[in-house]
DRENPA-3360 file (N, C-alpha, C; in nm, 2 decimals, always signed):
BEGIN
1 = MANAKIIE = -1.54/-1.59/+3.55/-1.62/-1.60/+3.43/-1.59/-1.48/+3.34 ~ -1.57/-1.36/+3.39/-1.54/-1.25/+3.31/-1.40/-1.27/+3.24 ~ -1.31/-1.33/+3.31/-1.17/-1.35/+3.26/-1.18/-1.44/+3.13 ~ -1.26/-1.54/+3.14/-1.28/-1.63/+3.02/-1.33/-1.55/+2.90 ~ -1.43/-1.46/+2.93/-1.48/-1.38/+2.82/-1.38/-1.29/+2.76 ~ -1.30/-1.23/+2.84/-1.19/-1.14/+2.80/-1.09/-1.21/+2.72 ~ -1.05/-1.33/+2.77/-0.95/-1.41/+2.70/-1.00/-1.45/+2.56 ~ -1.13/-1.49/+2.55/-1.19/-1.53/+2.42/-1.19/-1.41/+2.33;
9 = QKAQQVTA = -1.22/-1.29/+2.38/-1.22/-1.17/+2.29/-1.08/-1.14/+2.24 ~ -0.98/-1.15/+2.32/-0.84/-1.13/+2.28/-0.80/-1.23/+2.18 ~ -0.84/-1.36/+2.20/-0.81/-1.46/+2.10/-0.87/-1.43/+1.97 ~ -0.99/-1.38/+1.97/-1.06/-1.34/+1.84/-0.99/-1.23/+1.77 ~ -0.94/-1.13/+1.86/-0.86/-1.02/+1.80/-0.73/-1.07/+1.74 ~ -0.66/-1.16/+1.80/-0.54/-1.22/+1.75/-0.56/-1.29/+1.62 ~ -0.67/-1.37/+1.61/-0.71/-1.44/+1.49/-0.74/-1.34/+1.38 ~ -0.81/-1.23/+1.41/-0.85/-1.13/+1.31/-0.73/-1.06/+1.25;
17 = VAEKLKES = -0.63/-1.02/+1.34/-0.51/-0.96/+1.30/-0.42/-1.05/+1.21 ~ -0.42/-1.18/+1.26/-0.34/-1.28/+1.18/-0.40/-1.29/+1.04 ~ -0.53/-1.30/+1.03/-0.59/-1.31/+0.90/-0.57/-1.19/+0.81 ~ -0.57/-1.07/+0.87/-0.54/-0.95/+0.80/-0.40/-0.95/+0.75 ~ -0.31/-1.00/+0.83/-0.17/-1.00/+0.79/-0.15/-1.10/+0.67 ~ -0.22/-1.21/+0.68/-0.21/-1.31/+0.57/-0.28/-1.27/+0.44 ~ -0.40/-1.21/+0.45/-0.48/-1.17/+0.34/-0.43/-1.04/+0.27 ~ -0.37/-0.95/+0.34/-0.33/-0.82/+0.29/-0.21/-0.84/+0.19;
25 = SCSIVADY = -0.22/-0.77/+0.08/-0.11/-0.77/-0.01/+0.01/-0.68/+0.04 ~ -0.03/-0.58/+0.13/+0.07/-0.50/+0.19/+0.02/-0.45/+0.33 ~ +0.10/-0.47/+0.43/+0.07/-0.42/+0.57/+0.20/-0.34/+0.61 ~ +0.18/-0.22/+0.66/+0.29/-0.14/+0.70/+0.27/-0.11/+0.85 ~ +0.38/-0.13/+0.93/+0.39/-0.10/+1.07/+0.45/+0.04/+1.09 ~ +0.38/+0.12/+1.17/+0.43/+0.26/+1.19/+0.42/+0.30/+1.34 ~ +0.51/+0.39/+1.38/+0.50/+0.45/+1.51/+0.44/+0.58/+1.50 ~ +0.32/+0.60/+1.56/+0.25/+0.73/+1.55/+0.27/+0.82/+1.66;
33 = RGLNVAQV = +0.36/+0.79/+1.76/+0.38/+0.87/+1.88/+0.41/+1.02/+1.84 ~ +0.34/+1.11/+1.90/+0.36/+1.25/+1.88/+0.26/+1.31/+1.78 ~ +0.18/+1.23/+1.71/+0.08/+1.28/+1.62/-0.04/+1.33/+1.71 ~ -0.10/+1.44/+1.68/-0.22/+1.48/+1.75/-0.34/+1.42/+1.68 ~ -0.46/+1.44/+1.74/-0.58/+1.38/+1.70/-0.61/+1.42/+1.56 ~ -0.60/+1.55/+1.52/-0.63/+1.60/+1.39/-0.54/+1.53/+1.29 ~ -0.41/+1.51/+1.32/-0.32/+1.45/+1.22/-0.35/+1.31/+1.20 ~ -0.38/+1.23/+1.31/-0.42/+1.09/+1.29/-0.55/+1.08/+1.21;
41 = TELRKQLR = -0.65/+1.17/+1.24/-0.77/+1.17/+1.17/-0.75/+1.20/+1.02 ~ -0.66/+1.29/+0.98/-0.63/+1.32/+0.84/-0.56/+1.20/+0.78 ~ -0.47/+1.13/+0.85/-0.40/+1.01/+0.80/-0.50/+0.90/+0.77 ~ -0.59/+0.88/+0.87/-0.69/+0.77/+0.85/-0.78/+0.80/+0.73 ~ -0.82/+0.93/+0.71/-0.90/+0.97/+0.60/-0.83/+0.94/+0.47 ~ -0.71/+0.98/+0.46/-0.63/+0.95/+0.33/-0.62/+0.80/+0.30 ~ -0.60/+0.73/+0.41/-0.58/+0.58/+0.39/-0.72/+0.52/+0.36 ~ -0.82/+0.56/+0.42/-0.96/+0.51/+0.40/-1.00/+0.53/+0.25;
49 = EAGVEFQV = -0.97/+0.65/+0.20/-1.00/+0.69/+0.06/-0.93/+0.60/-0.04 ~ -0.81/+0.54/+0.00/-0.74/+0.45/-0.08/-0.77/+0.31/-0.06 ~ -0.87/+0.28/+0.03/-0.91/+0.14/+0.06/-0.82/+0.07/+0.16 ~ -0.75/+0.15/+0.24/-0.65/+0.09/+0.33/-0.71/+0.11/+0.47 ~ -0.70/+0.00/+0.55/-0.75/+0.00/+0.69/-0.63/+0.03/+0.78 ~ -0.65/+0.12/+0.88/-0.55/+0.16/+0.97/-0.59/+0.14/+1.11 ~ -0.51/+0.05/+1.18/-0.55/+0.02/+1.32/-0.44/+0.04/+1.42 ~ -0.47/+0.09/+1.53/-0.37/+0.10/+1.64/-0.39/-0.03/+1.72;
57 = LKNTLVRR = -0.28/-0.10/+1.74/-0.28/-0.23/+1.81/-0.18/-0.24/+1.92 ~ -0.21/-0.33/+2.01/-0.11/-0.36/+2.12/+0.00/-0.45/+2.06 ~ +0.12/-0.43/+2.10/+0.23/-0.51/+2.05/+0.22/-0.66/+2.09 ~ +0.18/-0.69/+2.21/+0.16/-0.83/+2.25/+0.06/-0.90/+2.16 ~ -0.05/-0.83/+2.13/-0.15/-0.89/+2.04/-0.09/-0.91/+1.90 ~ -0.02/-0.82/+1.85/+0.04/-0.83/+1.72/+0.14/-0.94/+1.71 ~ +0.22/-0.96/+1.82/+0.32/-1.06/+1.83/+0.26/-1.20/+1.82 ~ +0.15/-1.22/+1.89/+0.07/-1.34/+1.88/+0.02/-1.37/+1.74;
65 = ATANAELS = -0.03/-1.26/+1.68/-0.09/-1.27/+1.55/+0.03/-1.30/+1.45 ~ +0.14/-1.24/+1.46/+0.25/-1.28/+1.37/+0.30/-1.42/+1.39 ~ +0.29/-1.47/+1.51/+0.32/-1.61/+1.53/+0.22/-1.70/+1.45 ~ +0.09/-1.67/+1.46/-0.01/-1.74/+1.39/+0.00/-1.73/+1.24 ~ +0.05/-1.61/+1.19/+0.06/-1.59/+1.05/+0.20/-1.63/+1.00 ~ +0.28/-1.68/+1.08/+0.42/-1.72/+1.05/+0.50/-1.61/+0.99 ~ +0.49/-1.49/+1.06/+0.56/-1.37/+1.02/+0.64/-1.32/+1.14 ~ +0.70/-1.41/+1.22/+0.77/-1.37/+1.34/+0.88/-1.27/+1.32;
73 = ELDEYLTG = +0.94/-1.26/+1.20/+1.04/-1.16/+1.17/+1.00/-1.02/+1.20 ~ +0.87/-1.00/+1.19/+0.81/-0.86/+1.22/+0.82/-0.82/+1.36 ~ +0.84/-0.92/+1.45/+0.83/-0.89/+1.60/+0.94/-0.79/+1.64 ~ +1.06/-0.79/+1.58/+1.16/-0.70/+1.62/+1.12/-0.55/+1.60 ~ +1.03/-0.53/+1.51/+0.98/-0.39/+1.48/+0.87/-0.34/+1.57 ~ +0.82/-0.44/+1.66/+0.70/-0.41/+1.74/+0.74/-0.35/+1.88 ~ +0.79/-0.23/+1.87/+0.82/-0.16/+2.00/+0.76/-0.02/+1.99 ~ +0.72/+0.03/+2.11/+0.65/+0.16/+2.12/+0.51/+0.15/+2.06;
81 = PTAIAFSK = +0.45/+0.26/+2.05/+0.31/+0.26/+2.00/+0.31/+0.21/+1.85 ~ +0.22/+0.12/+1.82/+0.22/+0.06/+1.69/+0.08/+0.07/+1.63 ~ +0.09/+0.12/+1.50/-0.03/+0.12/+1.42/+0.01/+0.04/+1.29 ~ -0.09/-0.03/+1.23/-0.07/-0.10/+1.11/-0.17/-0.06/+1.01 ~ -0.12/-0.04/+0.88/-0.21/-0.01/+0.77/-0.22/-0.14/+0.69 ~ -0.34/-0.19/+0.67/-0.36/-0.31/+0.59/-0.43/-0.28/+0.46 ~ -0.37/-0.33/+0.35/-0.43/-0.31/+0.22/-0.44/-0.44/+0.15 ~ -0.56/-0.48/+0.11/-0.58/-0.61/+0.04/-0.55/-0.60/-0.11;
89 = EDVVAPAK = -0.59/-0.49/-0.17/-0.57/-0.48/-0.32/-0.44/-0.42/-0.36 ~ -0.42/-0.30/-0.32/-0.31/-0.21/-0.37/-0.18/-0.23/-0.28 ~ -0.07/-0.27/-0.34/+0.05/-0.28/-0.27/+0.12/-0.15/-0.24 ~ +0.10/-0.06/-0.34/+0.17/+0.07/-0.34/+0.10/+0.18/-0.25 ~ -0.03/+0.18/-0.25/-0.10/+0.29/-0.19/-0.07/+0.31/-0.04 ~ -0.06/+0.21/+0.05/-0.03/+0.24/+0.19/+0.11/+0.29/+0.20 ~ +0.20/+0.24/+0.13/+0.34/+0.29/+0.13/+0.35/+0.43/+0.09 ~ +0.29/+0.46/-0.02/+0.29/+0.60/-0.08/+0.23/+0.70/+0.02;
97 = ILAEFAKK = +0.11/+0.67/+0.07/+0.04/+0.76/+0.16/+0.12/+0.78/+0.29 ~ +0.16/+0.67/+0.35/+0.24/+0.68/+0.48/+0.37/+0.76/+0.46 ~ +0.44/+0.73/+0.35/+0.57/+0.80/+0.32/+0.55/+0.95/+0.30 ~ +0.44/+0.98/+0.22/+0.41/+1.13/+0.20/+0.37/+1.19/+0.33 ~ +0.29/+1.13/+0.41/+0.25/+1.18/+0.54/+0.37/+1.20/+0.63 ~ +0.46/+1.10/+0.63/+0.58/+1.11/+0.72/+0.67/+1.22/+0.68 ~ +0.67/+1.26/+0.55/+0.76/+1.37/+0.51/+0.71/+1.50/+0.57 ~ +0.57/+1.51/+0.58/+0.51/+1.63/+0.63/+0.50/+1.63/+0.78;
105 = NENLNIKA = +0.50/+1.52/+0.84/+0.49/+1.50/+0.99/+0.60/+1.41/+1.04 ~ +0.70/+1.47/+1.10/+0.82/+1.39/+1.14/+0.78/+1.29/+1.26 ~ +0.67/+1.31/+1.32/+0.63/+1.22/+1.43/+0.58/+1.09/+1.38 ~ +0.55/+1.07/+1.26/+0.51/+0.94/+1.20/+0.64/+0.87/+1.15 ~ +0.67/+0.76/+1.21/+0.78/+0.68/+1.17/+0.74/+0.54/+1.12 ~ +0.77/+0.52/+0.99/+0.75/+0.39/+0.93/+0.86/+0.29/+0.98 ~ +0.82/+0.18/+1.04/+0.91/+0.08/+1.09/+0.95/-0.03/+0.99 ~ +0.85/-0.10/+0.94/+0.86/-0.21/+0.85/+0.73/-0.25/+0.79;
113 = GVVEGKVV = +0.72/-0.36/+0.73/+0.60/-0.40/+0.67/+0.60/-0.54/+0.62 ~ +0.49/-0.59/+0.57/+0.48/-0.72/+0.51/+0.42/-0.69/+0.37 ~ +0.50/-0.73/+0.27/+0.45/-0.72/+0.13/+0.45/-0.86/+0.06 ~ +0.33/-0.89/+0.02/+0.31/-1.02/-0.05/+0.36/-1.14/+0.04 ~ +0.34/-1.13/+0.17/+0.38/-1.24/+0.26/+0.52/-1.24/+0.31 ~ +0.60/-1.13/+0.27/+0.74/-1.13/+0.31/+0.76/-1.00/+0.40 ~ +0.84/-1.01/+0.51/+0.87/-0.90/+0.59/+0.97/-0.81/+0.52 ~ +0.95/-0.68/+0.51/+1.04/-0.59/+0.45/+1.07/-0.48/+0.54;
121 = DINQIKAL = +1.19/-0.42/+0.52/+1.23/-0.31/+0.61/+1.19/-0.17/+0.56 ~ +1.23/-0.07/+0.63/+1.19/+0.07/+0.59/+1.24/+0.11/+0.45 ~ +1.36/+0.06/+0.41/+1.42/+0.10/+0.28/+1.33/+0.04/+0.17 ~ +1.29/-0.08/+0.19/+1.20/-0.14/+0.08/+1.06/-0.08/+0.08 ~ +1.02/-0.03/+0.19/+0.89/+0.04/+0.20/+0.90/+0.17/+0.12 ~ +1.02/+0.24/+0.14/+1.04/+0.37/+0.07/+1.05/+0.35/-0.08 ~ +1.12/+0.24/-0.12/+1.13/+0.21/-0.26/+0.99/+0.18/-0.32 ~ +0.91/+0.11/-0.24/+0.77/+0.08/-0.29/+0.69/+0.21/-0.30;
129 = AELPSREG = +0.71/+0.30/-0.21/+0.64/+0.43/-0.21/+0.68/+0.52/-0.33 ~ +0.79/+0.50/-0.39/+0.84/+0.57/-0.51/+0.78/+0.52/-0.64 ~ +0.72/+0.40/-0.63/+0.66/+0.34/-0.75/+0.54/+0.42/-0.79 ~ +0.50/+0.42/-0.92/+0.38/+0.49/-0.96/+0.26/+0.42/-0.89 ~ +0.15/+0.48/-0.88/+0.03/+0.42/-0.82/-0.02/+0.32/-0.92 ~ -0.12/+0.24/-0.88/-0.18/+0.14/-0.96/-0.24/+0.20/-1.09 ~ -0.31/+0.31/-1.08/-0.37/+0.38/-1.19/-0.26/+0.43/-1.28 ~ -0.15/+0.48/-1.23/-0.03/+0.53/-1.31/+0.03/+0.41/-1.39;
137 = LLSMLLSV = +0.04/+0.30/-1.32/+0.10/+0.18/-1.39/+0.01/+0.13/-1.50 ~ -0.12/+0.13/-1.48/-0.22/+0.09/-1.58/-0.22/+0.19/-1.70 ~ -0.21/+0.32/-1.67/-0.20/+0.41/-1.78/-0.07/+0.40/-1.86 ~ +0.04/+0.37/-1.80/+0.16/+0.34/-1.87/+0.15/+0.22/-1.96 ~ +0.09/+0.11/-1.90/+0.07/-0.01/-1.98/-0.02/+0.02/-2.10 ~ -0.13/+0.09/-2.08/-0.22/+0.13/-2.19/-0.15/+0.21/-2.30 ~ -0.06/+0.30/-2.26/+0.01/+0.38/-2.35/+0.10/+0.29/-2.44 ~ +0.17/+0.20/-2.37/+0.26/+0.10/-2.44/+0.18/+0.02/-2.54;
145 = LQAPIRNF = +0.06/-0.03/-2.50/-0.02/-0.11/-2.58/-0.08/-0.04/-2.70 ~ -0.10/+0.09/-2.68/-0.16/+0.18/-2.79/-0.06/+0.22/-2.89 ~ +0.07/+0.23/-2.85/+0.17/+0.28/-2.94/+0.18/+0.22/-3.08 ~ +0.18/+0.08/-3.09/+0.18/+0.02/-3.22/+0.06/+0.06/-3.31 ~ -0.05/+0.06/-3.25/-0.18/+0.10/-3.32/-0.17/+0.24/-3.37 ~ -0.13/+0.33/-3.28/-0.11/+0.47/-3.31/-0.01/+0.49/-3.43 ~ +0.10/+0.42/-3.42/+0.20/+0.44/-3.52/+0.15/+0.38/-3.66 ~ +0.08/+0.27/-3.66/+0.02/+0.22/-3.78/-0.08/+0.32/-3.84;
153 = ALAVKAVS = -0.16/+0.38/-3.75/-0.26/+0.48/-3.80/-0.19/+0.60/-3.86 ~ -0.08/+0.64/-3.80/-0.01/+0.76/-3.86/+0.06/+0.72/-3.99 ~ +0.11/+0.60/-4.00/+0.17/+0.55/-4.13/+0.07/+0.54/-4.24 ~ -0.05/+0.49/-4.21/-0.16/+0.48/-4.31/-0.20/+0.62/-4.35 ~ -0.21/+0.71/-4.25/-0.25/+0.85/-4.29/-0.14/+0.92/-4.37 ~ -0.02/+0.89/-4.34/+0.09/+0.95/-4.42/+0.09/+0.90/-4.56 ~ +0.06/+0.77/-4.58/+0.05/+0.71/-4.72/-0.07/+0.77/-4.79 ~ -0.18/+0.78/-4.72/-0.30/+0.84/-4.78/-0.27/+0.99/-4.82;
161 = DKQEGGAQ = -0.21/+1.06/-4.73/-0.18/+1.20/-4.76/-0.09/+1.21/-4.89 ~ +0.01/+1.12/-4.89/+0.11/+1.12/-5.00/+0.03/+1.09/-5.13 ~ -0.06/+0.99/-5.13/-0.13/+0.96/-5.25/-0.22/+1.07/-5.30 ~ -0.29/+1.14/-5.20/-0.37/+1.25/-5.23/-0.29/+1.36/-5.29 ~ -0.17/+1.38/-5.24/-0.08/+1.49/-5.29/-0.04/+1.46/-5.43 ~ -0.01/+1.33/-5.46/+0.03/+1.29/-5.59/-0.08/+1.30/-5.69 ~ -0.21/+1.27/-5.65/-0.32/+1.28/-5.73/-0.35/+1.42/-5.77 ~ -0.33/+1.51/-5.68/-0.36/+1.65/-5.71/-0.26/+1.71/-5.81;
169 = EA = -0.13/+1.66/-5.80/-0.03/+1.72/-5.89/-0.05/+1.67/-6.03 ~ -0.11/+1.56/-6.05/-0.13/+1.50/-6.19/-0.24/+1.56/-6.26;
% end
């Protein structure tokens, strides 16, 4: 009887992880071996503040979830202790936070990830981490959108100043 209950719980966990892999815009697999409790707590805090969920999971459970989510290419990276950062909204945030943390703590090793439903390797994760944050991209876009209006306002002011200067001379 207890075995059936345990099997049901594990099946629910597999389903939950598969859903997170499907729903997340970015999921990053990392090896956390060698990090102490304080370091893991700090990493979790940084990720949580960015709206990223960080879970330590068993590889067999994740392999079953990747099969359900049709992401079996991720299985080759599921060796050793595995933690996964799931982000539903921001694609860049987990990559940026984990890459920065890995620079300061050599015991954190990013293995691979899933970005927009595609399995990516460490090089693609690093490239993603170098992109500006969502807020940075939005401010760049806003700056680009404001440039024509700003230039028009400066041109109108210059014409106005010129006309005022001409009126004073006369």
